[in-house]
C-alpha positions in Angstrom: 0.0 0.0 0.0 2.8 2.4 0.9 4.5 1.7 -2.5 1.2 2.4 -4.3 0.8 5.7 -2.5 4.4 6.7 -3.3 3.8 5.8 -6.9 0.6 7.9 -7.0 2.5 10.9 -5.5 5.4 10.4 -7.8 3.4 10.6 -11.0 2.1 14.2 -10.6 5.6 15.3 -9.4 7.2 13.9 -12.5 4.5 15.6 -14.7 5.2 18.9 -12.9 8.9 18.6 -13.3 8.5 17.7 -17.0 6.4 20.8 -17.4 8.9 23.0 -15.7 11.8 21.5 -17.7 10.0 21.9 -21.0 8.2 25.2 -21.0 5.8 25.9 -23.8 7.4 28.0 -26.6 6.3 29.6 -29.8 5.9 27.5 -32.9 7.1 28.5 -36.4 5.2 27.7 -39.5 5.7 28.2 -43.3 2.5 29.2 -45.1 2.2 29.3 -48.9 0.2 32.2 -50.3 -3.4 31.2 -51.0 -3.3 28.3 -48.5 -4.7 27.7 -45.0 -3.1 26.2 -41.9 -5.1 25.3 -38.7 -3.9 24.6 -35.2 -6.2 23.2 -32.5 -6.0 23.1 -28.7 -8.2 21.2 -26.3 -9.3 23.7 -23.6 -11.7 23.0 -20.7 -14.4 25.4 -19.5 -13.2 28.3 -17.4 -9.5 28.1 -18.6 -7.9 31.2 -19.9 -6.1 31.2 -23.3 -3.8 33.8 -24.7 -2.0 33.9 -28.1 0.3 36.1 -30.1 1.6 35.9 -33.6 3.8 37.8 -36.0 5.3 37.4 -39.5 8.9 36.5 -39.6 11.3 38.4 -41.8 14.0 36.7 -43.9 17.7 37.4 -43.0 19.6 39.3 -45.6 21.6 36.7 -47.6 20.4 33.7 -45.5 17.8 31.1 -46.0 16.7 31.1 -42.3 14.0 33.3 -40.8 14.3 35.7 -37.9 11.9 37.7 -35.8 10.8 41.0 -37.5 11.1 44.3 -35.6 8.4 46.9 -36.0 10.5 48.8 -38.6 11.1 45.6 -40.5 7.3 44.7 -40.3 6.6 48.1 -42.0 9.1 47.2 -44.8 7.6 43.7 -45.4 5.8 43.4 -48.8 2.1 43.0 -49.1 2.5 39.3 -49.8 3.9 38.8 -46.3 0.6 39.3 -44.4 -1.6 36.7 -42.7 -5.2 36.5 -41.6 -6.4 34.6 -38.5 -9.7 33.4 -37.2 -10.1 31.7 -33.8 -13.3 29.7 -33.3 -14.8 27.7 -30.4 -15.8 24.0 -30.6 -19.3 25.2 -31.6 -18.1 27.5 -34.3 -18.3 30.9 -32.4 -15.8 33.4 -33.6 -13.5 34.6 -30.8 -10.9 36.5 -32.7 -10.5 37.7 -36.3 -7.7 39.7 -38.0 -7.2 40.2 -41.7 -4.0 41.0 -43.7 -1.9 41.9 -40.6 1.8 41.4 -39.7 1.2 40.7 -36.1 -1.5 40.5 -33.4 -2.6 38.9 -30.2 -5.8 37.6 -28.5 -7.1 36.4 -25.2 -10.3 34.7 -24.0 -11.8 32.6 -21.3 -13.2 29.3 -22.6 -16.9 29.0 -22.2 -17.1 25.7 -24.1 -15.1 22.5 -23.5 -13.4 21.0 -26.6 -11.1 21.8 -29.4 -10.5 25.5 -30.1 -9.3 26.1 -33.7 -7.0 28.8 -34.9 -6.8 29.0 -38.7 -4.2 31.1 -40.6 -4.3 31.9 -44.3 -2.2 34.1 -46.5 -3.5 36.1 -49.4 -3.2 34.7 -52.9 -0.1 36.1 -54.7 1.6 35.7 -58.0 4.2 34.4 -58.1 3.5 32.3 -55.0 5.3 33.4 -51.8 6.0 31.5 -48.6 5.1 33.4 -45.5 6.9 32.3 -42.3 5.2 33.3 -39.0 5.6 32.6 -35.3 2.6 31.6 -33.2 2.6 31.3 -29.4 -0.6 29.9 -27.9 -0.9 29.2 -24.2 -3.8 28.0 -22.1 -4.4 27.1 -18.4 -1.5 27.6 -16.0 0.9 28.5 -18.8 -1.2 31.5 -19.8 -0.7 33.2 -16.5 1.7 36.1 -16.3 3.9 35.1 -13.5 6.2 38.1 -13.8 3.2 40.4 -13.1 2.3 38.2 -10.1 5.8 38.5 -8.7 5.8 42.3 -9.1 2.4 42.8 -7.7 2.8 40.6 -4.7 6.4 41.4 -3.9 7.1 37.7 -3.5 10.5 36.0 -3.5 11.8 33.6 -6.1 11.3 30.5 -4.0 7.7 31.5 -3.1 7.0 32.2 -6.8 8.3 28.8 -7.8 6.1 27.2 -5.1 3.1 29.0 -6.4 3.9 27.8 -9.9 4.2 24.2 -8.6 0.9 24.6 -6.7 -0.9 25.8 -9.8 0.6 23.1 -11.9 -0.5 20.4 -9.5 -4.0 21.9 -9.3 -4.1 22.0 -13.1 -3.1 18.4 -13.3 -5.8 17.5 -10.8 -8.4 19.4 -12.7 -7.2 17.8 -16.0 -7.6 14.3 -14.5 -11.2 15.0 -13.5 -11.8 16.6 -16.9 -10.5 13.5 -18.7 -12.5 11.3 -16.4 -15.7 13.2 -17.4 -14.8 12.9 -21.1 -14.3 9.2 -20.6 -17.7 8.9 -19.0 -19.2 10.8 -21.9 -17.5 8.5 -24.4 -18.6 5.4 -22.6 -22.2 6.7 -22.6 -22.0 7.5 -26.3 -20.6 4.0 -27.0 -23.4 2.4 -24.9 -26.1 4.4 -26.8 -24.5 3.5 -30.1 -24.3 -0.2 -29.3 -28.0 -0.1 -28.2 -29.1 1.5 -31.4 -27.1 -0.9 -33.5 -28.7 -3.8 -31.6 -32.2 -2.5 -32.3 -31.2 -1.9 -35.9 -30.0 -5.5 -36.2 -33.3 -6.8 -34.7 -35.4 -4.6 -37.0 -33.3 -5.7 -40.1 -33.7 -9.3 -39.1 -37.5 -8.9 -38.7 -37.8 -7.2 -42.1 -35.8 -10.0 -43.7 -37.9 -12.7 -42.2 -41.1 -10.8 -43.1 -39.9 -10.5 -46.8 -39.0 -14.2 -46.9 -42.4 -15.1 -45.5 -44.2 -13.0 -48.1 -42.1 -14.5 -50.9 -43.0 -18.1 -49.7 -46.7 -17.2 -49.4 -46.6 -15.6 -52.9 -44.9 -18.6 -54.4 -47.3 -21.0 -52.7 -50.3 -19.2 -54.1 -48.7 -19.0 -57.5 -48.1 -22.8 -57.7 -51.6 -23.5 -56.3 -53.2 -21.4 -59.1 -51.0 -23.2 -61.7 -52.1 -26.5 -60.1 -48.4 -27.4 -59.6 -49.0 -28.3 -56.0 
């Protein structure tokens, strides 16, 4: 029993340490003009989500891309613009921006499920590849810890303890959320199996009825022809 308890306590600790060791960072994407790229994130009700994005500028004489400063963003051609729409699981629009170099958004989830962020670049001839950076955080990672430290005048150790506490609380809530989703999926499977069983019974009854009618029709036909 003691070993089981230690194992149960060790799992959240390992998850917290993995989260602290691998902080969420911005993602870079290449988007061809006239095309669309979508990113989804599963967010539970009440969780806060923040995001920021900006077009990357190519280095002079290099094939790699670097972050564009405000002056560089003004010098970017019209082909290096992107549009973004963020929608909820039920299709409600939460953020929309068209033909911009950069932007940000923030919302509190009112629906549980996959939130979708779709980027697209304007059609251009000849085709151009637009590189952009997208940073999307939700839950504990969306909290501004630097502002918390400045506002509360807390020490570094206390700040780290608060981060660990929030991470553990987030993991605990995530476990209950996944358990609720599992119950919903089990209920959906049960209803589907029940409907399939009824459909099988109805199909069997229809087949037997059609077979009986065919036999009755053949019997009457042979009796009229005096073959029976």
